[in-house]
Biopython code that builds the backbone (N, CA, C, O; Angstrom):
import numpy as np
from Bio.PDB.StructureBuilder import StructureBuilder

atoms = [
    (1, "LEU", "N", (-3.281, 30.371, 23.730)),
    (1, "LEU", "CA", (-2.883, 30.414, 25.128)),
    (1, "LEU", "C", (-3.678, 29.411, 25.961)),
    (1, "LEU", "O", (-3.137, 28.769, 26.861)),
    (2, "SER", "N", (-4.955, 29.287, 25.654)),
    (2, "SER", "CA", (-5.810, 28.406, 26.448)),
    (2, "SER", "C", (-5.365, 26.948, 26.392)),
    (2, "SER", "O", (-5.497, 26.220, 27.376)),
    (3, "ARG", "N", (-4.848, 26.527, 25.260)),
    (3, "ARG", "CA", (-4.426, 25.127, 25.136)),
    (3, "ARG", "C", (-3.171, 24.824, 25.956)),
    (3, "ARG", "O", (-2.877, 23.660, 26.227)),
    (4, "HIS", "N", (-2.441, 25.842, 26.345)),
    (4, "HIS", "CA", (-1.187, 25.641, 27.078)),
    (4, "HIS", "C", (-1.181, 26.430, 28.388)),
    (4, "HIS", "O", (-0.137, 26.922, 28.818)),
    (5, "GLU", "N", (-2.331, 26.544, 29.007)),
    (5, "GLU", "CA", (-2.467, 27.328, 30.233)),
    (5, "GLU", "C", (-1.448, 26.896, 31.288)),
    (5, "GLU", "O", (-1.253, 25.707, 31.538)),
    (6, "GLY", "N", (-0.807, 27.890, 31.899)),
    (6, "GLY", "CA", (0.155, 27.627, 32.955)),
    (6, "GLY", "C", (1.550, 27.324, 32.471)),
    (6, "GLY", "O", (2.429, 27.038, 33.285)),
    (7, "GLU", "N", (1.786, 27.377, 31.177)),
    (7, "GLU", "CA", (3.090, 27.018, 30.631)),
    (7, "GLU", "C", (3.916, 28.216, 30.174)),
    (7, "GLU", "O", (4.964, 28.031, 29.555)),
    (8, "PHE", "N", (3.479, 29.424, 30.459)),
    (8, "PHE", "CA", (4.166, 30.607, 29.945)),
    (8, "PHE", "C", (4.821, 31.401, 31.066)),
    (8, "PHE", "O", (4.196, 31.680, 32.089)),
    (9, "ASP", "N", (6.087, 31.762, 30.864)),
    (9, "ASP", "CA", (6.775, 32.652, 31.789)),
    (9, "ASP", "C", (6.607, 34.101, 31.359)),
    (9, "ASP", "O", (6.560, 35.003, 32.195)),
    (10, "VAL", "N", (6.516, 34.320, 30.055)),
    (10, "VAL", "CA", (6.389, 35.666, 29.502)),
    (10, "VAL", "C", (5.779, 35.546, 28.102)),
    (10, "VAL", "O", (5.974, 34.543, 27.416)),
    (11, "ILE", "N", (5.048, 36.566, 27.691)),
    (11, "ILE", "CA", (4.487, 36.627, 26.345)),
    (11, "ILE", "C", (5.183, 37.754, 25.607)),
    (11, "ILE", "O", (5.229, 38.886, 26.091)),
    (12, "VAL", "N", (5.725, 37.449, 24.440)),
    (12, "VAL", "CA", (6.379, 38.446, 23.594)),
    (12, "VAL", "C", (5.503, 38.637, 22.365)),
    (12, "VAL", "O", (5.122, 37.666, 21.712)),
    (13, "SER", "N", (5.185, 39.877, 22.053)),
    (13, "SER", "CA", (4.311, 40.158, 20.914)),
    (13, "SER", "C", (4.821, 41.343, 20.120)),
    (13, "SER", "O", (5.331, 42.317, 20.672)),
    (14, "ASP", "N", (4.669, 41.234, 18.816)),
    (14, "ASP", "CA", (4.887, 42.381, 17.947)),
    (14, "ASP", "C", (3.680, 43.296, 18.101)),
    (14, "ASP", "O", (2.655, 42.876, 18.639)),
    (15, "ILE", "N", (3.780, 44.522, 17.645)),
    (15, "ILE", "CA", (2.652, 45.439, 17.674)),
    (15, "ILE", "C", (1.902, 45.398, 16.345)),
    (15, "ILE", "O", (0.671, 45.379, 16.321)),
    (16, "GLU", "N", (2.632, 45.386, 15.265)),
    (16, "GLU", "CA", (1.996, 45.392, 13.942)),
    (16, "GLU", "C", (1.864, 43.963, 13.434)),
    (16, "GLU", "O", (2.844, 43.321, 13.057)),
    (17, "MET", "N", (0.615, 43.481, 13.434)),
    (17, "MET", "CA", (0.305, 42.130, 12.980)),
    (17, "MET", "C", (-0.902, 42.212, 12.046)),
    (17, "MET", "O", (-1.641, 43.196, 12.087)),
    (18, "PRO", "N", (-1.112, 41.208, 11.214)),
    (18, "PRO", "CA", (-2.152, 41.308, 10.183)),
    (18, "PRO", "C", (-3.604, 41.275, 10.668)),
    (18, "PRO", "O", (-4.409, 42.063, 10.171)),
    (19, "LEU", "N", (-3.974, 40.426, 11.590)),
    (19, "LEU", "CA", (-5.382, 40.287, 11.963)),
    (19, "LEU", "C", (-5.780, 41.093, 13.194)),
    (19, "LEU", "O", (-6.893, 41.611, 13.273)),
    (20, "VAL", "N", (-4.888, 41.193, 14.126)),
    (20, "VAL", "CA", (-5.128, 41.945, 15.359)),
    (20, "VAL", "C", (-3.802, 42.602, 15.728)),
    (20, "VAL", "O", (-2.750, 41.974, 15.615)),
    (21, "ASN", "N", (-3.842, 43.854, 16.165)),
    (21, "ASN", "CA", (-2.561, 44.476, 16.526)),
    (21, "ASN", "C", (-2.172, 44.084, 17.949)),
    (21, "ASN", "O", (-2.984, 43.534, 18.693)),
    (22, "GLY", "N", (-0.962, 44.363, 18.311)),
    (22, "GLY", "CA", (-0.446, 43.967, 19.620)),
    (22, "GLY", "C", (-1.185, 44.595, 20.780)),
    (22, "GLY", "O", (-1.318, 43.978, 21.837)),
    (23, "PHE", "N", (-1.669, 45.813, 20.598)),
    (23, "PHE", "CA", (-2.419, 46.468, 21.663)),
    (23, "PHE", "C", (-3.721, 45.706, 21.933)),
    (23, "PHE", "O", (-4.078, 45.462, 23.085)),
    (24, "GLN", "N", (-4.418, 45.336, 20.866)),
    (24, "GLN", "CA", (-5.658, 44.566, 21.001)),
    (24, "GLN", "C", (-5.376, 43.202, 21.635)),
    (24, "GLN", "O", (-6.133, 42.733, 22.485)),
    (25, "PHE", "N", (-4.293, 42.583, 21.218)),
    (25, "PHE", "CA", (-3.906, 41.284, 21.774)),
    (25, "PHE", "C", (-3.650, 41.391, 23.276)),
    (25, "PHE", "O", (-4.132, 40.569, 24.055)),
    (26, "ALA", "N", (-2.886, 42.412, 23.678)),
    (26, "ALA", "CA", (-2.565, 42.585, 25.099)),
    (26, "ALA", "C", (-3.829, 42.815, 25.925)),
    (26, "ALA", "O", (-3.981, 42.245, 27.005)),
    (27, "LEU", "N", (-4.723, 43.640, 25.421)),
    (27, "LEU", "CA", (-5.983, 43.883, 26.135)),
    (27, "LEU", "C", (-6.771, 42.597, 26.314)),
    (27, "LEU", "O", (-7.330, 42.352, 27.383)),
    (28, "ALA", "N", (-6.818, 41.772, 25.272)),
    (28, "ALA", "CA", (-7.544, 40.499, 25.350)),
    (28, "ALA", "C", (-6.891, 39.553, 26.348)),
    (28, "ALA", "O", (-7.588, 38.888, 27.115)),
    (29, "VAL", "N", (-5.575, 39.483, 26.348)),
    (29, "VAL", "CA", (-4.855, 38.610, 27.290)),
    (29, "VAL", "C", (-5.107, 39.062, 28.719)),
    (29, "VAL", "O", (-5.403, 38.237, 29.583)),
    (30, "LYS", "N", (-4.995, 40.339, 28.977)),
    (30, "LYS", "CA", (-5.141, 40.856, 30.338)),
    (30, "LYS", "C", (-6.569, 40.738, 30.864)),
    (30, "LYS", "O", (-6.776, 40.780, 32.077)),
    (31, "LYS", "N", (-7.555, 40.592, 29.985)),
    (31, "LYS", "CA", (-8.951, 40.401, 30.410)),
    (31, "LYS", "C", (-9.179, 39.013, 31.003)),
    (31, "LYS", "O", (-10.082, 38.824, 31.817)),
    (32, "GLU", "N", (-8.363, 38.045, 30.596)),
    (32, "GLU", "CA", (-8.523, 36.666, 31.050)),
    (32, "GLU", "C", (-7.805, 36.468, 32.388)),
    (32, "GLU", "O", (-6.581, 36.588, 32.442)),
    (33, "PRO", "N", (-8.523, 36.172, 33.451)),
    (33, "PRO", "CA", (-7.899, 36.036, 34.762)),
    (33, "PRO", "C", (-6.737, 35.042, 34.812)),
    (33, "PRO", "O", (-5.761, 35.270, 35.528)),
    (34, "SER", "N", (-6.830, 33.953, 34.067)),
    (34, "SER", "CA", (-5.759, 32.951, 34.122)),
    (34, "SER", "C", (-4.491, 33.406, 33.406)),
    (34, "SER", "O", (-3.439, 32.790, 33.579)),
    (35, "PHE", "N", (-4.565, 34.468, 32.609)),
    (35, "PHE", "CA", (-3.388, 34.962, 31.885)),
    (35, "PHE", "C", (-2.956, 36.351, 32.343)),
    (35, "PHE", "O", (-1.869, 36.804, 31.983)),
    (36, "ALA", "N", (-3.773, 37.023, 33.116)),
    (36, "ALA", "CA", (-3.527, 38.424, 33.462)),
    (36, "ALA", "C", (-2.203, 38.668, 34.165)),
    (36, "ALA", "O", (-1.640, 39.757, 34.052)),
    (37, "SER", "N", (-1.698, 37.687, 34.882)),
    (37, "SER", "CA", (-0.445, 37.902, 35.625)),
    (37, "SER", "C", (0.809, 37.558, 34.821)),
    (37, "SER", "O", (1.924, 37.757, 35.302)),
    (38, "ILE", "N", (0.638, 37.048, 33.611)),
    (38, "ILE", "CA", (1.803, 36.723, 32.784)),
    (38, "ILE", "C", (2.420, 38.025, 32.271)),
    (38, "ILE", "O", (1.721, 38.830, 31.656)),
    (39, "PRO", "N", (3.704, 38.246, 32.509)),
    (39, "PRO", "CA", (4.341, 39.459, 31.988)),
    (39, "PRO", "C", (4.289, 39.485, 30.464)),
    (39, "PRO", "O", (4.406, 38.453, 29.803)),
    (40, "MET", "N", (4.111, 40.687, 29.925)),
    (40, "MET", "CA", (4.047, 40.844, 28.473)),
    (40, "MET", "C", (5.094, 41.862, 28.014)),
    (40, "MET", "O", (5.285, 42.915, 28.622)),
    (41, "LEU", "N", (5.757, 41.503, 26.919)),
    (41, "LEU", "CA", (6.795, 42.346, 26.341)),
    (41, "LEU", "C", (6.426, 42.624, 24.892)),
    (41, "LEU", "O", (6.193, 41.700, 24.114)),
    (42, "ALA", "N", (6.375, 43.907, 24.533)),
    (42, "ALA", "CA", (6.092, 44.306, 23.157)),
    (42, "ALA", "C", (7.400, 44.612, 22.451)),
    (42, "ALA", "O", (8.315, 45.196, 23.030)),
    (43, "ILE", "N", (7.472, 44.208, 21.192)),
    (43, "ILE", "CA", (8.598, 44.612, 20.358)),
    (43, "ILE", "C", (8.029, 45.220, 19.084)),
    (43, "ILE", "O", (7.089, 44.685, 18.495)),
    (44, "SER", "N", (8.599, 46.329, 18.669)),
    (44, "SER", "CA", (8.073, 47.017, 17.502)),
    (44, "SER", "C", (9.128, 47.924, 16.891)),
    (44, "SER", "O", (10.020, 48.425, 17.576)),
    (45, "SER", "N", (9.005, 48.120, 15.601)),
    (45, "SER", "CA", (9.873, 49.099, 14.945)),
    (45, "SER", "C", (9.381, 50.508, 15.268)),
    (45, "SER", "O", (10.102, 51.486, 15.075)),
    (46, "ARG", "N", (8.159, 50.598, 15.756)),
    (46, "ARG", "CA", (7.593, 51.884, 16.168)),
    (46, "ARG", "C", (7.673, 51.983, 17.681)),
    (46, "ARG", "O", (6.857, 51.410, 18.402)),
    (47, "ALA", "N", (8.659, 52.711, 18.140)),
    (47, "ALA", "CA", (8.882, 52.775, 19.584)),
    (47, "ALA", "C", (8.942, 54.217, 20.086)),
    (47, "ALA", "O", (9.656, 54.524, 21.040)),
    (48, "ASP", "N", (8.175, 55.105, 19.426)),
    (48, "ASP", "CA", (8.154, 56.473, 19.933)),
    (48, "ASP", "C", (7.306, 56.523, 21.209)),
    (48, "ASP", "O", (6.663, 55.536, 21.565)),
    (49, "SER", "N", (7.305, 57.651, 21.882)),
    (49, "SER", "CA", (6.660, 57.745, 23.199)),
    (49, "SER", "C", (5.159, 57.461, 23.137)),
    (49, "SER", "O", (4.604, 56.927, 24.097)),
    (50, "ASN", "N", (4.491, 57.801, 22.040)),
    (50, "ASN", "CA", (3.050, 57.516, 21.924)),
    (50, "ASN", "C", (2.794, 56.013, 21.881)),
    (50, "ASN", "O", (1.879, 55.521, 22.542)),
    (51, "TYR", "N", (3.586, 55.287, 21.116)),
    (51, "TYR", "CA", (3.424, 53.830, 21.036)),
    (51, "TYR", "C", (3.745, 53.177, 22.376)),
    (51, "TYR", "O", (3.027, 52.283, 22.824)),
    (52, "VAL", "N", (4.811, 53.621, 23.007)),
    (52, "VAL", "CA", (5.187, 53.058, 24.308)),
    (52, "VAL", "C", (4.074, 53.300, 25.328)),
    (52, "VAL", "O", (3.725, 52.403, 26.095)),
    (53, "SER", "N", (3.524, 54.500, 25.334)),
    (53, "SER", "CA", (2.444, 54.829, 26.264)),
    (53, "SER", "C", (1.210, 53.976, 25.987)),
    (53, "SER", "O", (0.589, 53.468, 26.920)),
    (54, "GLU", "N", (0.853, 53.814, 24.728)),
    (54, "GLU", "CA", (-0.297, 52.979, 24.380)),
    (54, "GLU", "C", (-0.051, 51.526, 24.766)),
    (54, "GLU", "O", (-0.966, 50.833, 25.211)),
    (55, "GLY", "N", (1.182, 51.069, 24.597)),
    (55, "GLY", "CA", (1.528, 49.699, 24.982)),
    (55, "GLY", "C", (1.379, 49.466, 26.474)),
    (55, "GLY", "O", (0.855, 48.434, 26.894)),
    (56, "LYS", "N", (1.831, 50.405, 27.268)),
    (56, "LYS", "CA", (1.704, 50.284, 28.723)),
    (56, "LYS", "C", (0.228, 50.276, 29.130)),
    (56, "LYS", "O", (-0.175, 49.503, 29.999)),
    (57, "LYS", "N", (-0.577, 51.139, 28.497)),
    (57, "LYS", "CA", (-2.012, 51.177, 28.803)),
    (57, "LYS", "C", (-2.700, 49.868, 28.429)),
    (57, "LYS", "O", (-3.642, 49.444, 29.098)),
    (58, "ALA", "N", (-2.231, 49.230, 27.365)),
    (58, "ALA", "CA", (-2.832, 47.976, 26.910)),
    (58, "ALA", "C", (-2.478, 46.807, 27.814)),
    (58, "ALA", "O", (-3.180, 45.796, 27.832)),
    (59, "GLY", "N", (-1.376, 46.943, 28.576)),
    (59, "GLY", "CA", (-1.000, 45.876, 29.504)),
    (59, "GLY", "C", (0.400, 45.329, 29.342)),
    (59, "GLY", "O", (0.778, 44.390, 30.041)),
    (60, "PHE", "N", (1.182, 45.898, 28.431)),
    (60, "PHE", "CA", (2.561, 45.433, 28.288)),
    (60, "PHE", "C", (3.399, 45.921, 29.458)),
    (60, "PHE", "O", (3.290, 47.076, 29.872)),
    (61, "ASP", "N", (4.234, 45.041, 29.987)),
    (61, "ASP", "CA", (5.130, 45.400, 31.083)),
    (61, "ASP", "C", (6.378, 46.118, 30.572)),
    (61, "ASP", "O", (6.961, 46.955, 31.261)),
    (62, "MET", "N", (6.766, 45.771, 29.361)),
    (62, "MET", "CA", (7.917, 46.411, 28.710)),
    (62, "MET", "C", (7.606, 46.589, 27.234)),
    (62, "MET", "O", (6.839, 45.827, 26.646)),
    (63, "TYR", "N", (8.212, 47.606, 26.651)),
    (63, "TYR", "CA", (8.022, 47.910, 25.237)),
    (63, "TYR", "C", (9.394, 48.220, 24.669)),
    (63, "TYR", "O", (10.039, 49.186, 25.076)),
    (64, "LEU", "N", (9.838, 47.399, 23.726)),
    (64, "LEU", "CA", (11.191, 47.544, 23.179)),
    (64, "LEU", "C", (11.176, 47.789, 21.679)),
    (64, "LEU", "O", (10.283, 47.345, 20.958)),
    (65, "GLU", "N", (12.181, 48.501, 21.246)),
    (65, "GLU", "CA", (12.378, 48.694, 19.815)),
    (65, "GLU", "C", (12.989, 47.427, 19.233)),
    (65, "GLU", "O", (13.875, 46.815, 19.828)),
    (66, "LYS", "N", (12.493, 47.043, 18.046)),
    (66, "LYS", "CA", (13.018, 45.844, 17.371)),
    (66, "LYS", "C", (14.488, 46.017, 17.021)),
    (66, "LYS", "O", (15.033, 47.121, 17.020)),
    (67, "PHE", "N", (15.096, 44.898, 16.729)),
    (67, "PHE", "CA", (16.458, 44.830, 16.217)),
    (67, "PHE", "C", (17.511, 45.216, 17.244)),
    (67, "PHE", "O", (18.583, 45.708, 16.891)),
    (68, "LYS", "N", (17.203, 44.994, 18.502)),
    (68, "LYS", "CA", (18.173, 45.187, 19.581)),
    (68, "LYS", "C", (18.205, 43.898, 20.392)),
    (68, "LYS", "O", (17.647, 43.843, 21.488)),
    (69, "PRO", "N", (18.858, 42.853, 19.862)),
    (69, "PRO", "CA", (18.788, 41.533, 20.505)),
    (69, "PRO", "C", (19.314, 41.497, 21.932)),
    (69, "PRO", "O", (18.765, 40.775, 22.763)),
    (70, "ASP", "N", (20.352, 42.247, 22.238)),
    (70, "ASP", "CA", (20.873, 42.228, 23.608)),
    (70, "ASP", "C", (19.852, 42.791, 24.592)),
    (70, "ASP", "O", (19.671, 42.258, 25.687)),
    (71, "THR", "N", (19.201, 43.855, 24.198)),
    (71, "THR", "CA", (18.170, 44.450, 25.050)),
    (71, "THR", "C", (17.014, 43.480, 25.236)),
    (71, "THR", "O", (16.470, 43.366, 26.334)),
    (72, "LEU", "N", (16.635, 42.784, 24.174)),
    (72, "LEU", "CA", (15.544, 41.807, 24.253)),
    (72, "LEU", "C", (15.874, 40.701, 25.239)),
    (72, "LEU", "O", (15.053, 40.368, 26.093)),
    (73, "VAL", "N", (17.044, 40.141, 25.132)),
    (73, "VAL", "CA", (17.446, 39.038, 26.022)),
    (73, "VAL", "C", (17.491, 39.510, 27.473)),
    (73, "VAL", "O", (17.006, 38.816, 28.366)),
    (74, "ASP", "N", (18.069, 40.684, 27.712)),
    (74, "ASP", "CA", (18.132, 41.220, 29.078)),
    (74, "ASP", "C", (16.737, 41.480, 29.642)),
    (74, "ASP", "O", (16.473, 41.197, 30.811)),
    (75, "SER", "N", (15.851, 42.017, 28.813)),
    (75, "SER", "CA", (14.490, 42.318, 29.254)),
    (75, "SER", "C", (13.701, 41.049, 29.557)),
    (75, "SER", "O", (12.960, 41.001, 30.539)),
    (76, "LEU", "N", (13.853, 40.036, 28.735)),
    (76, "LEU", "CA", (13.186, 38.758, 28.997)),
    (76, "LEU", "C", (13.659, 38.170, 30.319)),
    (76, "LEU", "O", (12.850, 37.702, 31.120)),
    (77, "ALA", "N", (14.951, 38.194, 30.543)),
    (77, "ALA", "CA", (15.493, 37.660, 31.796)),
    (77, "ALA", "C", (14.930, 38.426, 32.994)),
    (77, "ALA", "O", (14.601, 37.823, 34.015)),
    (78, "GLU", "N", (14.819, 39.735, 32.874)),
    (78, "GLU", "CA", (14.287, 40.552, 33.968)),
    (78, "GLU", "C", (12.825, 40.213, 34.258)),
    (78, "GLU", "O", (12.447, 40.059, 35.420)),
    (79, "LEU", "N", (12.005, 40.096, 33.220)),
    (79, "LEU", "CA", (10.595, 39.775, 33.421)),
    (79, "LEU", "C", (10.398, 38.386, 34.022)),
    (79, "LEU", "O", (9.560, 38.199, 34.904)),
    (80, "ILE", "N", (11.163, 37.426, 33.546)),
    (80, "ILE", "CA", (11.047, 36.061, 34.066)),
    (80, "ILE", "C", (11.486, 36.006, 35.524)),
    (80, "ILE", "O", (10.851, 35.338, 36.340)),
    (81, "THR", "N", (12.563, 36.703, 35.853)),
    (81, "THR", "CA", (13.041, 36.741, 37.232)),
    (81, "THR", "C", (11.998, 37.379, 38.151)),
    (81, "THR", "O", (11.727, 36.861, 39.234)),
    (82, "LYS", "N", (11.417, 38.492, 37.727)),
    (82, "LYS", "CA", (10.390, 39.164, 38.531)),
    (82, "LYS", "C", (9.184, 38.263, 38.755)),
    (82, "LYS", "O", (8.621, 38.225, 39.849)),
    (83, "ARG", "N", (8.793, 37.539, 37.711)),
    (83, "ARG", "CA", (7.623, 36.638, 37.829)),
    (83, "ARG", "C", (7.912, 35.520, 38.822)),
    (83, "ARG", "O", (7.056, 35.177, 39.637)),
    (84, "ARG", "N", (9.100, 34.957, 38.761)),
    (84, "ARG", "CA", (9.439, 33.854, 39.666)),
    (84, "ARG", "C", (9.562, 34.341, 41.105)),
    (84, "ARG", "O", (9.205, 33.617, 42.034)),
    (85, "GLU", "N", (10.068, 35.571, 41.302)),
    (85, "GLU", "CA", (10.190, 36.112, 42.645)),
    (85, "GLU", "C", (8.815, 36.397, 43.240)),
    (85, "GLU", "O", (8.623, 36.276, 44.450)),
    (86, "ALA", "N", (7.863, 36.772, 42.397)),
    (86, "ALA", "CA", (6.513, 37.088, 42.872)),
    (86, "ALA", "C", (5.724, 35.825, 43.206)),
    (86, "ALA", "O", (4.766, 35.886, 43.977)),
    (87, "ALA", "N", (6.106, 34.698, 42.646)),
    (87, "ALA", "CA", (5.348, 33.452, 42.847)),
    (87, "ALA", "C", (5.592, 32.839, 44.197)),
    (87, "ALA", "O", (5.026, 31.792, 44.511)),
]
sb = StructureBuilder()
sb.init_structure("model")
sb.init_model(0)
sb.init_chain("A")
sb.init_seg("    ")
for serial, (resi, resn, name, xyz) in enumerate(atoms, 1):
    if name == "N":
        sb.init_residue(resn, " ", resi, " ")
    sb.init_atom(name, np.array(xyz, "f"), 0.0, 1.0, " ", f" {name:<3s}", serial, name[0])
structure = sb.get_structure()
């Protein structure tokens, strides 16, 4: 992220990753002042209420179940629109 500062409209992350999970990633991103305002969207095959709640606490603005491409596209458009309206 640091190498491309200011070039992101939204960050999309999986939750289950090999070196760091999505919750840890979101917490790290939100700690950095230059990235804290970038909307974050989580996608995961694990989308029960506990995972969604943990995702929101970590800093994700939206948490979606994988394999729903229409929902993903609509959610990305919503986050990008909200970010541009806030700017």
